[in-house]
Short mmCIF file of the C-alpha atoms (twelve columns), coordinates in Angstrom:
data_MODEL
# 
_entry.id   MODEL 
# 
loop_
_atom_site.group_PDB 
_atom_site.id 
_atom_site.type_symbol 
_atom_site.label_atom_id 
_atom_site.label_alt_id 
_atom_site.label_comp_id 
_atom_site.label_asym_id 
_atom_site.label_seq_id 
_atom_site.Cartn_x 
_atom_site.Cartn_y 
_atom_site.Cartn_z 
_atom_site.pdbx_PDB_model_num 
ATOM 1   C CA . ASN A 1   15.635  10.058  66.711  1 
ATOM 2   C CA . LEU A 2   15.887  10.679  63.045  1 
ATOM 3   C CA . ASN A 3   14.704  7.917   60.686  1 
ATOM 4   C CA . GLY A 4   15.133  5.310   63.414  1 
ATOM 5   C CA . THR A 5   18.862  6.306   64.197  1 
ATOM 6   C CA . GLN A 6   19.817  7.555   67.488  1 
ATOM 7   C CA . TYR A 7   22.208  10.548  67.315  1 
ATOM 8   C CA . THR A 8   24.074  11.784  70.438  1 
ATOM 9   C CA . PHE A 9   25.606  15.246  70.638  1 
ATOM 10  C CA . GLY A 10  28.387  16.494  72.795  1 
ATOM 11  C CA . ALA A 11  28.856  19.913  74.294  1 
ATOM 12  C CA . GLY A 12  27.744  22.709  72.185  1 
ATOM 13  C CA . SER A 13  24.792  23.350  69.880  1 
ATOM 14  C CA . GLY A 14  24.080  22.950  66.186  1 
ATOM 15  C CA . THR A 15  21.196  22.594  63.599  1 
ATOM 16  C CA . LEU A 16  20.132  19.653  61.643  1 
ATOM 17  C CA . THR A 17  18.513  20.495  58.247  1 
ATOM 18  C CA . ALA A 18  16.161  17.966  56.742  1 
ATOM 19  C CA . LYS A 19  16.856  17.357  52.980  1 
ATOM 20  C CA . TYR A 20  14.148  15.951  50.650  1 
ATOM 21  C CA . GLU A 21  14.856  14.459  47.266  1 
ATOM 22  C CA . THR A 22  11.922  14.363  44.882  1 
ATOM 23  C CA . GLU A 23  11.611  10.938  43.342  1 
ATOM 24  C CA . LYS A 24  12.444  10.745  39.513  1 
ATOM 25  C CA . ILE A 25  9.900   9.355   36.905  1 
ATOM 26  C CA . ILE A 26  10.206  7.949   33.653  1 
ATOM 27  C CA . LEU A 27  7.920   9.750   31.203  1 
ATOM 28  C CA . PRO A 28  5.611   7.172   29.587  1 
ATOM 29  C CA . THR A 29  4.884   6.557   25.950  1 
ATOM 30  C CA . PRO A 30  1.100   7.004   25.370  1 
ATOM 31  C CA . GLU A 31  -0.582  5.930   22.202  1 
ATOM 32  C CA . LYS A 32  -3.022  7.492   19.811  1 
ATOM 33  C CA . ASP A 33  -4.039  6.018   16.306  1 
ATOM 34  C CA . GLY A 34  -1.982  7.598   13.625  1 
ATOM 35  C CA . TYR A 35  0.093   9.882   15.908  1 
ATOM 36  C CA . HIS A 36  3.096   9.657   18.316  1 
ATOM 37  C CA . CYS A 37  3.865   11.581  21.490  1 
ATOM 38  C CA . ASP A 38  6.831   13.845  20.698  1 
ATOM 39  C CA . GLU A 39  7.279   15.233  24.192  1 
ATOM 40  C CA . TRP A 40  5.372   15.921  27.341  1 
ATOM 41  C CA . SER A 41  4.419   19.401  28.506  1 
ATOM 42  C CA . LYS A 42  3.010   21.327  31.466  1 
ATOM 43  C CA . ASP A 43  0.724   23.181  28.961  1 
ATOM 44  C CA . PRO A 44  -1.808  21.594  26.762  1 
ATOM 45  C CA . ASP A 45  -0.556  23.509  23.768  1 
ATOM 46  C CA . GLY A 46  3.123   22.159  24.289  1 
ATOM 47  C CA . ASP A 47  4.609   25.514  25.317  1 
ATOM 48  C CA . GLU A 48  6.331   24.135  28.374  1 
ATOM 49  C CA . PRO A 49  8.026   20.889  27.425  1 
ATOM 50  C CA . VAL A 50  9.497   18.948  30.081  1 
ATOM 51  C CA . GLY A 51  10.860  15.805  28.277  1 
ATOM 52  C CA . LYS A 52  10.286  13.048  25.710  1 
ATOM 53  C CA . PRO A 53  8.905   9.732   26.277  1 
ATOM 54  C CA . GLY A 54  11.394  7.445   27.976  1 
ATOM 55  C CA . GLU A 55  13.416  10.313  29.635  1 
ATOM 56  C CA . GLU A 56  13.731  10.970  33.203  1 
ATOM 57  C CA . TYR A 57  11.719  13.843  34.874  1 
ATOM 58  C CA . VAL A 58  11.659  15.332  38.339  1 
ATOM 59  C CA . PRO A 59  8.357   16.929  39.249  1 
ATOM 60  C CA . GLU A 60  8.372   20.020  41.289  1 
ATOM 61  C CA . GLY A 61  5.190   18.732  43.016  1 
ATOM 62  C CA . ASP A 62  1.757   17.906  41.992  1 
ATOM 63  C CA . GLU A 63  1.712   18.469  38.217  1 
ATOM 64  C CA . THR A 64  -0.422  17.568  35.365  1 
ATOM 65  C CA . LEU A 65  1.499   16.892  32.187  1 
ATOM 66  C CA . TYR A 66  0.051   16.766  28.658  1 
ATOM 67  C CA . PRO A 67  1.286   14.697  25.681  1 
ATOM 68  C CA . VAL A 68  2.196   16.642  22.530  1 
ATOM 69  C CA . TRP A 69  0.828   14.757  19.486  1 
ATOM 70  C CA . VAL A 70  2.505   14.689  16.187  1 
ATOM 71  C CA . ALA A 71  0.979   13.142  13.129  1 
ATOM 72  C CA . ASN A 72  2.822   9.960   11.791  1 
ATOM 73  C CA . SER A 73  4.545   10.204  8.514   1 
ATOM 74  C CA . TYR A 74  4.711   7.552   5.898   1 
ATOM 75  C CA . LYS A 75  5.676   6.957   2.283   1 
ATOM 76  C CA . ILE A 76  3.734   5.599   -0.782  1 
ATOM 77  C CA . LYS A 77  5.993   3.627   -3.097  1 
ATOM 78  C CA . PHE A 78  4.638   3.117   -6.784  1 
ATOM 79  C CA . GLU A 79  5.598   -0.319  -8.178  1 
ATOM 80  C CA . GLY A 80  5.382   -0.740  -12.085 1 
ATOM 81  C CA . ASN A 81  4.279   -4.447  -11.709 1 
ATOM 82  C CA . GLY A 82  5.525   -5.501  -15.088 1 
ATOM 83  C CA . ALA A 83  5.824   -2.143  -16.750 1 
ATOM 84  C CA . THR A 84  8.172   -1.878  -19.692 1 
ATOM 85  C CA . SER A 85  9.063   1.798   -19.086 1 
ATOM 86  C CA . GLY A 86  8.725   4.703   -16.700 1 
ATOM 87  C CA . SER A 87  9.767   5.442   -13.181 1 
ATOM 88  C CA . MET A 88  7.992   7.070   -10.165 1 
ATOM 89  C CA . SER A 89  9.309   8.642   -6.938  1 
ATOM 90  C CA . ASP A 90  7.989   7.864   -3.550  1 
ATOM 91  C CA . LEU A 91  5.082   10.231  -2.286  1 
ATOM 92  C CA . ASP A 92  5.557   11.597  1.369   1 
ATOM 93  C CA . MET A 93  2.251   11.464  3.312   1 
ATOM 94  C CA . THR A 94  1.126   12.645  6.799   1 
ATOM 95  C CA . TYR A 95  -1.613  10.982  8.761   1 
ATOM 96  C CA . ASP A 96  -4.926  12.824  8.565   1 
ATOM 97  C CA . THR A 97  -3.642  14.839  5.663   1 
ATOM 98  C CA . PRO A 98  -5.263  14.005  2.242   1 
ATOM 99  C CA . LYS A 99  -3.285  14.042  -0.734  1 
ATOM 100 C CA . ALA A 100 -3.556  13.149  -4.434  1 
ATOM 101 C CA . LEU A 101 -1.605  10.084  -5.799  1 
ATOM 102 C CA . THR A 102 1.091   10.999  -8.214  1 
ATOM 103 C CA . SER A 103 0.090   10.709  -11.905 1 
ATOM 104 C CA . ASN A 104 1.007   7.321   -13.360 1 
ATOM 105 C CA . ALA A 105 4.300   7.497   -15.196 1 
ATOM 106 C CA . TYR A 106 4.649   3.844   -16.145 1 
ATOM 107 C CA . GLN A 107 3.844   2.114   -19.394 1 
ATOM 108 C CA . ARG A 108 3.444   -1.511  -20.544 1 
ATOM 109 C CA . THR A 109 3.459   -2.659  -23.962 1 
ATOM 110 C CA . ASP A 110 -0.056  -3.967  -25.132 1 
ATOM 111 C CA . TYR A 111 -1.539  -3.191  -21.748 1 
ATOM 112 C CA . GLU A 112 -3.832  -0.407  -20.347 1 
ATOM 113 C CA . PHE A 113 -3.228  1.220   -17.121 1 
ATOM 114 C CA . ILE A 114 -6.372  0.948   -14.891 1 
ATOM 115 C CA . GLY A 115 -5.401  2.128   -11.436 1 
ATOM 116 C CA . TRP A 116 -3.424  0.908   -8.320  1 
ATOM 117 C CA . ASN A 117 -3.715  -1.867  -5.707  1 
ATOM 118 C CA . THR A 118 -1.819  -2.983  -2.638  1 
ATOM 119 C CA . ASN A 119 -2.062  -6.594  -3.994  1 
ATOM 120 C CA . LYS A 120 0.053   -6.995  -7.163  1 
ATOM 121 C CA . ASP A 121 -1.902  -9.915  -8.296  1 
ATOM 122 C CA . ALA A 122 -5.410  -8.175  -8.071  1 
ATOM 123 C CA . GLN A 123 -7.418  -7.776  -11.113 1 
ATOM 124 C CA . THR A 124 -9.318  -4.593  -10.023 1 
ATOM 125 C CA . ALA A 125 -8.024  -1.129  -9.100  1 
ATOM 126 C CA . GLU A 126 -8.264  -0.275  -5.434  1 
ATOM 127 C CA . TYR A 127 -7.261  3.525   -6.182  1 
ATOM 128 C CA . GLN A 128 -7.590  5.459   -9.337  1 
ATOM 129 C CA . ASN A 129 -5.006  7.495   -11.023 1 
ATOM 130 C CA . ASN A 130 -4.694  10.981  -9.080  1 
ATOM 131 C CA . GLU A 131 -7.154  9.830   -6.519  1 
ATOM 132 C CA . VAL A 132 -7.040  11.774  -3.163  1 
ATOM 133 C CA . VAL A 133 -6.094  9.324   -0.452  1 
ATOM 134 C CA . ASN A 134 -5.721  9.522   3.218   1 
ATOM 135 C CA . ASN A 135 -4.582  7.356   6.124   1 
ATOM 136 C CA . LEU A 136 -3.413  4.307   4.200   1 
ATOM 137 C CA . THR A 137 -1.575  3.357   7.383   1 
ATOM 138 C CA . ASN A 138 -1.440  4.516   10.949  1 
ATOM 139 C CA . GLU A 139 2.217   3.510   11.392  1 
ATOM 140 C CA . ASN A 140 5.021   6.157   11.712  1 
ATOM 141 C CA . ASN A 141 7.650   5.928   8.924   1 
ATOM 142 C CA . ALA A 142 5.945   3.119   7.252   1 
ATOM 143 C CA . THR A 143 6.058   2.369   3.542   1 
ATOM 144 C CA . ILE A 144 2.865   1.334   1.546   1 
ATOM 145 C CA . THR A 145 3.521   -0.159  -1.848  1 
ATOM 146 C CA . LEU A 146 0.887   0.516   -4.604  1 
ATOM 147 C CA . TYR A 147 1.092   -1.765  -7.669  1 
ATOM 148 C CA . ALA A 148 0.124   -0.788  -11.113 1 
ATOM 149 C CA . MET A 149 -2.812  -2.639  -12.295 1 
ATOM 150 C CA . TRP A 150 -2.610  -3.649  -16.149 1 
ATOM 151 C CA . ARG A 151 -5.468  -4.837  -18.444 1 
ATOM 152 C CA . ARG A 152 -4.995  -6.393  -21.952 1 
ATOM 153 C CA . THR A 153 -7.955  -6.953  -24.127 1 
ATOM 154 C CA . ILE A 154 -7.415  -9.869  -26.599 1 
ATOM 155 C CA . THR A 155 -9.612  -10.099 -29.749 1 
ATOM 156 C CA . ILE A 156 -10.033 -13.264 -31.592 1 
ATOM 157 C CA . SER A 157 -11.308 -12.710 -35.233 1 
ATOM 158 C CA . TYR A 158 -12.471 -15.479 -37.428 1 
ATOM 159 C CA . ASP A 159 -12.009 -15.760 -41.114 1 
ATOM 160 C CA . ALA A 160 -13.828 -18.483 -43.094 1 
ATOM 161 C CA . ASN A 161 -11.070 -18.575 -45.612 1 
ATOM 162 C CA . GLY A 162 -13.011 -19.048 -48.721 1 
ATOM 163 C CA . GLY A 163 -16.135 -20.314 -46.822 1 
ATOM 164 C CA . SER A 164 -18.977 -18.550 -45.134 1 
ATOM 165 C CA . GLY A 165 -20.615 -18.383 -41.627 1 
ATOM 166 C CA . ALA A 166 -17.443 -17.326 -39.698 1 
ATOM 167 C CA . PRO A 167 -18.121 -16.859 -35.988 1 
ATOM 168 C CA . ALA A 168 -18.325 -13.385 -34.639 1 
ATOM 169 C CA . SER A 169 -15.172 -11.895 -33.009 1 
ATOM 170 C CA . GLN A 170 -14.510 -12.757 -29.401 1 
ATOM 171 C CA . GLU A 171 -12.760 -10.724 -26.772 1 
ATOM 172 C CA . GLY A 172 -11.072 -11.811 -23.651 1 
ATOM 173 C CA . VAL A 173 -9.271  -9.886  -20.940 1 
ATOM 174 C CA . MET A 174 -5.929  -10.478 -19.212 1 
ATOM 175 C CA . TYR A 175 -4.896  -8.581  -15.997 1 
ATOM 176 C CA . ASN A 176 -1.135  -8.344  -15.061 1 
ATOM 177 C CA . ALA A 177 -0.190  -11.194 -17.271 1 
ATOM 178 C CA . GLN A 178 -1.774  -13.649 -14.864 1 
ATOM 179 C CA . PRO A 179 -1.185  -17.376 -15.729 1 
ATOM 180 C CA . GLY A 180 -4.166  -19.220 -17.057 1 
ATOM 181 C CA . ALA A 181 -5.993  -16.402 -18.804 1 
ATOM 182 C CA . SER A 182 -8.010  -17.968 -21.602 1 
ATOM 183 C CA . ILE A 183 -11.005 -17.921 -23.827 1 
ATOM 184 C CA . GLU A 184 -13.115 -20.728 -25.358 1 
ATOM 185 C CA . ILE A 185 -12.995 -20.785 -29.195 1 
ATOM 186 C CA . SER A 186 -16.234 -20.420 -30.750 1 
ATOM 187 C CA . LYS A 187 -18.105 -23.624 -31.463 1 
ATOM 188 C CA . GLU A 188 -19.795 -22.225 -34.530 1 
ATOM 189 C CA . ILE A 189 -18.708 -24.085 -37.762 1 
ATOM 190 C CA . PRO A 190 -18.160 -22.223 -40.950 1 
ATOM 191 C CA . GLN A 191 -19.296 -23.798 -44.248 1 
ATOM 192 C CA . ARG A 192 -17.743 -24.191 -47.678 1 
ATOM 193 C CA . ASP A 193 -19.162 -26.197 -50.562 1 
ATOM 194 C CA . GLY A 194 -17.243 -29.242 -51.283 1 
ATOM 195 C CA . TYR A 195 -15.081 -29.030 -48.124 1 
ATOM 196 C CA . THR A 196 -15.101 -30.333 -44.704 1 
ATOM 197 C CA . PHE A 197 -14.098 -28.130 -41.819 1 
ATOM 198 C CA . MET A 198 -11.007 -29.276 -40.054 1 
ATOM 199 C CA . GLY A 199 -10.395 -26.491 -37.348 1 
ATOM 200 C CA . TRP A 200 -8.445  -23.306 -36.989 1 
ATOM 201 C CA . THR A 201 -5.027  -22.012 -37.550 1 
ATOM 202 C CA . ASP A 202 -3.360  -18.513 -37.314 1 
ATOM 203 C CA . GLU A 203 -1.629  -18.838 -40.662 1 
ATOM 204 C CA . ARG A 204 -3.931  -18.419 -43.764 1 
ATOM 205 C CA . GLU A 205 -1.983  -20.751 -46.108 1 
ATOM 206 C CA . SER A 206 -1.147  -23.389 -43.378 1 
ATOM 207 C CA . THR A 207 -2.566  -26.933 -43.834 1 
ATOM 208 C CA . ASN A 208 -1.912  -27.690 -40.033 1 
ATOM 209 C CA . VAL A 209 -4.796  -27.260 -37.628 1 
ATOM 210 C CA . LYS A 210 -3.797  -25.603 -34.408 1 
ATOM 211 C CA . TYR A 211 -7.102  -25.120 -32.688 1 
ATOM 212 C CA . GLN A 212 -10.476 -26.912 -32.473 1 
ATOM 213 C CA . SER A 213 -13.869 -25.418 -31.994 1 
ATOM 214 C CA . GLY A 214 -14.782 -25.380 -28.259 1 
ATOM 215 C CA . GLU A 215 -11.045 -25.667 -27.266 1 
ATOM 216 C CA . THR A 216 -9.480  -23.214 -24.732 1 
ATOM 217 C CA . TYR A 217 -7.256  -20.707 -26.033 1 
ATOM 218 C CA . GLU A 218 -4.566  -19.390 -23.671 1 
ATOM 219 C CA . PHE A 219 -3.287  -15.978 -23.721 1 
ATOM 220 C CA . ASN A 220 0.335   -15.272 -23.527 1 
# 
């Protein structure tokens, strides 16, 4: 009786040889933060590879297989975020390998570069120029975009225009040309004998008042 089947032999003699088929397995895909399994090996150092994750493998018996880990690669893309000149190439990165950010090559008229941020609308720098960074993502073949952060300082100077007691200069800061950036015009009133102060204008000889004390001056 062989595997439940009855075989009957006639005259003569012969030999039956049992044949065994080892079961195939599909090599699994293990996970490790910032790394991917490139292949499986019989040796912890990867010197006896047997296949890659997802491939079929036929074990020769009881075996221990080891994942061969490779650090993930990713790119850093530099975005000018309103820059008026300059260009920058992507920076190739490897997980767990620190590297300095490429020197900023962008310029923006009337603005000062203050660093980089992953949020293009931020008002602070998350990373400084040439800062050494590491592990900005753990995904393989990902692209991280860093946006240039720009700061513009606006100075309002007051001229009493023949009078006296002009207010001190005021400064306001605008980041990345965000809408609604503004400053309150000084409430101090200059004096001039025989005259009544009407307001402010940005043209010395103009008779038209453009701004009143205490009003909000919006940058553009």
